ChimeraX commands (.cxc) that place a marker at each C-alpha (Angstrom):
marker #1 position 25.10,17.49,-16.30 radius 0.5
marker #1 position 26.69,14.49,-14.65 radius 0.5
marker #1 position 25.65,14.97,-11.05 radius 0.5
marker #1 position 26.65,12.41,-8.46 radius 0.5
marker #1 position 24.05,13.51,-5.90 radius 0.5
marker #1 position 20.68,15.24,-6.04 radius 0.5
marker #1 position 18.00,16.33,-3.63 radius 0.5
marker #1 position 14.69,17.02,-5.35 radius 0.5
marker #1 position 11.97,18.70,-3.31 radius 0.5
marker #1 position 8.63,19.35,-4.95 radius 0.5
marker #1 position 5.16,19.27,-3.40 radius 0.5
marker #1 position 3.48,17.78,-6.49 radius 0.5
marker #1 position 5.80,15.57,-8.49 radius 0.5
marker #1 position 4.84,14.12,-11.85 radius 0.5
marker #1 position 7.35,11.29,-11.74 radius 0.5
marker #1 position 6.79,10.22,-15.38 radius 0.5
marker #1 position 7.58,13.75,-16.56 radius 0.5
marker #1 position 10.57,14.03,-14.20 radius 0.5
marker #1 position 12.13,10.76,-15.37 radius 0.5
marker #1 position 11.62,11.53,-19.07 radius 0.5
marker #1 position 12.78,15.17,-18.77 radius 0.5
marker #1 position 15.72,14.63,-16.40 radius 0.5
marker #1 position 16.98,11.07,-16.97 radius 0.5
marker #1 position 20.47,11.90,-15.69 radius 0.5
marker #1 position 19.02,13.13,-12.38 radius 0.5
marker #1 position 16.91,9.99,-12.04 radius 0.5
marker #1 position 20.14,7.99,-12.38 radius 0.5
marker #1 position 22.26,9.97,-9.86 radius 0.5
marker #1 position 24.34,7.77,-7.59 radius 0.5
marker #1 position 22.67,9.38,-4.58 radius 0.5
marker #1 position 19.10,10.60,-5.07 radius 0.5
marker #1 position 16.69,11.91,-2.46 radius 0.5
marker #1 position 13.16,12.87,-3.49 radius 0.5
marker #1 position 10.92,14.74,-1.05 radius 0.5
marker #1 position 7.31,15.22,-2.12 radius 0.5
marker #1 position 3.98,16.26,-0.63 radius 0.5
marker #1 position 1.82,13.47,-1.99 radius 0.5
marker #1 position 1.94,11.37,1.17 radius 0.5
marker #1 position -1.84,11.53,1.51 radius 0.5
marker #1 position -2.27,9.71,-1.80 radius 0.5
marker #1 position -2.27,5.93,-1.29 radius 0.5
marker #1 position 0.72,4.31,-2.96 radius 0.5
marker #1 position 2.42,7.59,-3.97 radius 0.5
marker #1 position 5.77,6.73,-2.35 radius 0.5
marker #1 position 5.78,3.26,-3.88 radius 0.5
marker #1 position 4.83,4.57,-7.36 radius 0.5
marker #1 position 7.56,7.20,-7.30 radius 0.5
marker #1 position 10.16,4.76,-6.04 radius 0.5
marker #1 position 9.15,2.11,-8.59 radius 0.5
marker #1 position 9.46,4.61,-11.48 radius 0.5
marker #1 position 12.89,5.75,-10.26 radius 0.5
marker #1 position 14.16,2.19,-9.80 radius 0.5
marker #1 position 13.03,1.38,-13.33 radius 0.5
marker #1 position 14.72,4.54,-14.72 radius 0.5
marker #1 position 17.93,3.75,-12.81 radius 0.5
marker #1 position 18.17,0.24,-14.28 radius 0.5
marker #1 position 21.19,-1.56,-12.91 radius 0.5
marker #1 position 22.62,1.65,-11.42 radius 0.5
marker #1 position 23.70,1.01,-7.86 radius 0.5
marker #1 position 23.46,3.78,-5.31 radius 0.5
marker #1 position 21.35,5.39,-2.64 radius 0.5
marker #1 position 17.69,6.16,-3.32 radius 0.5
marker #1 position 15.34,7.68,-0.76 radius 0.5
marker #1 position 11.75,8.78,-1.42 radius 0.5
marker #1 position 10.09,10.63,1.43 radius 0.5
marker #1 position 6.73,12.32,2.01 radius 0.5
marker #1 position 6.95,14.41,5.20 radius 0.5
marker #1 position 3.81,14.71,7.31 radius 0.5
marker #1 position 1.72,17.69,6.23 radius 0.5
marker #1 position -0.82,18.19,9.00 radius 0.5
marker #1 position -3.05,20.65,7.12 radius 0.5
marker #1 position -4.03,20.76,3.46 radius 0.5
marker #1 position -3.46,24.50,2.97 radius 0.5
marker #1 position -0.90,26.90,4.34 radius 0.5
marker #1 position 1.79,24.26,4.64 radius 0.5
marker #1 position 5.24,25.46,3.58 radius 0.5
marker #1 position 6.30,23.42,0.58 radius 0.5
marker #1 position 9.41,24.78,-1.08 radius 0.5
marker #1 position 10.32,23.59,-4.52 radius 0.5
marker #1 position 14.05,23.25,-5.07 radius 0.5
marker #1 position 16.87,21.06,-6.27 radius 0.5
marker #1 position 20.33,20.64,-4.81 radius 0.5
marker #1 position 22.68,19.12,-7.37 radius 0.5
marker #1 position 26.25,18.06,-6.59 radius 0.5
marker #1 position 28.97,17.09,-9.03 radius 0.5
marker #1 position 32.71,16.62,-8.46 radius 0.5
marker #1 position 33.52,20.33,-8.27 radius 0.5
marker #1 position 30.41,22.28,-7.26 radius 0.5
marker #1 position 27.02,22.39,-5.65 radius 0.5
marker #1 position 24.06,23.97,-7.48 radius 0.5
marker #1 position 20.97,25.22,-5.71 radius 0.5
marker #1 position 17.92,25.77,-7.90 radius 0.5
marker #1 position 14.87,27.34,-6.27 radius 0.5
marker #1 position 11.78,27.18,-8.46 radius 0.5
marker #1 position 9.09,28.26,-6.04 radius 0.5
marker #1 position 7.00,31.03,-7.53 radius 0.5
marker link #1:1,2 radius 0.2
marker link #1:2,3 radius 0.2
marker link #1:3,4 radius 0.2
marker link #1:4,5 radius 0.2
marker link #1:5,6 radius 0.2
marker link #1:6,7 radius 0.2
marker link #1:7,8 radius 0.2
marker link #1:8,9 radius 0.2
marker link #1:9,10 radius 0.2
marker link #1:10,11 radius 0.2
marker link #1:11,12 radius 0.2
marker link #1:12,13 radius 0.2
marker link #1:13,14 radius 0.2
marker link #1:14,15 radius 0.2
marker link #1:15,16 radius 0.2
marker link #1:16,17 radius 0.2
marker link #1:17,18 radius 0.2
marker link #1:18,19 radius 0.2
marker link #1:19,20 radius 0.2
marker link #1:20,21 radius 0.2
marker link #1:21,22 radius 0.2
marker link #1:22,23 radius 0.2
marker link #1:23,24 radius 0.2
marker link #1:24,25 radius 0.2
marker link #1:25,26 radius 0.2
marker link #1:26,27 radius 0.2
marker link #1:27,28 radius 0.2
marker link #1:28,29 radius 0.2
marker link #1:29,30 radius 0.2
marker link #1:30,31 radius 0.2
marker link #1:31,32 radius 0.2
marker link #1:32,33 radius 0.2
marker link #1:33,34 radius 0.2
marker link #1:34,35 radius 0.2
marker link #1:35,36 radius 0.2
marker link #1:36,37 radius 0.2
marker link #1:37,38 radius 0.2
marker link #1:38,39 radius 0.2
marker link #1:39,40 radius 0.2
marker link #1:40,41 radius 0.2
marker link #1:41,42 radius 0.2
marker link #1:42,43 radius 0.2
marker link #1:43,44 radius 0.2
marker link #1:44,45 radius 0.2
marker link #1:45,46 radius 0.2
marker link #1:46,47 radius 0.2
marker link #1:47,48 radius 0.2
marker link #1:48,49 radius 0.2
marker link #1:49,50 radius 0.2
marker link #1:50,51 radius 0.2
marker link #1:51,52 radius 0.2
marker link #1:52,53 radius 0.2
marker link #1:53,54 radius 0.2
marker link #1:54,55 radius 0.2
marker link #1:55,56 radius 0.2
marker link #1:56,57 radius 0.2
marker link #1:57,58 radius 0.2
marker link #1:58,59 radius 0.2
marker link #1:59,60 radius 0.2
marker link #1:60,61 radius 0.2
marker link #1:61,62 radius 0.2
marker link #1:62,63 radius 0.2
marker link #1:63,64 radius 0.2
marker link #1:64,65 radius 0.2
marker link #1:65,66 radius 0.2
marker link #1:66,67 radius 0.2
marker link #1:67,68 radius 0.2
marker link #1:68,69 radius 0.2
marker link #1:69,70 radius 0.2
marker link #1:70,71 radius 0.2
marker link #1:71,72 radius 0.2
marker link #1:72,73 radius 0.2
marker link #1:73,74 radius 0.2
marker link #1:74,75 radius 0.2
marker link #1:75,76 radius 0.2
marker link #1:76,77 radius 0.2
marker link #1:77,78 radius 0.2
marker link #1:78,79 radius 0.2
marker link #1:79,80 radius 0.2
marker link #1:80,81 radius 0.2
marker link #1:81,82 radius 0.2
marker link #1:82,83 radius 0.2
marker link #1:83,84 radius 0.2
marker link #1:84,85 radius 0.2
marker link #1:85,86 radius 0.2
marker link #1:86,87 radius 0.2
marker link #1:87,88 radius 0.2
marker link #1:88,89 radius 0.2
marker link #1:89,90 radius 0.2
marker link #1:90,91 radius 0.2
marker link #1:91,92 radius 0.2
marker link #1:92,93 radius 0.2
marker link #1:93,94 radius 0.2
marker link #1:94,95 radius 0.2
marker link #1:95,96 radius 0.2
view
């Protein structure tokens, strides 16, 4: 779809797969990506770089964030998308 805003939350995010599978989401005018790979050096920069490249000359808001996860196991890490177009909001929860 043609979404104007998206919030993508996924603990482990394969950004190459995401960009190639969901190019329209990567190019949303407002895109927020929350991931759990903050402990991996350069993860935020790699994700942001891939999204900037996928977005091309698209202007808009892009935020990539890795919240602090104080312990390796037992941390709540929901996987969901919130997608907004001109007439509706879609919530997709894909946590198993």
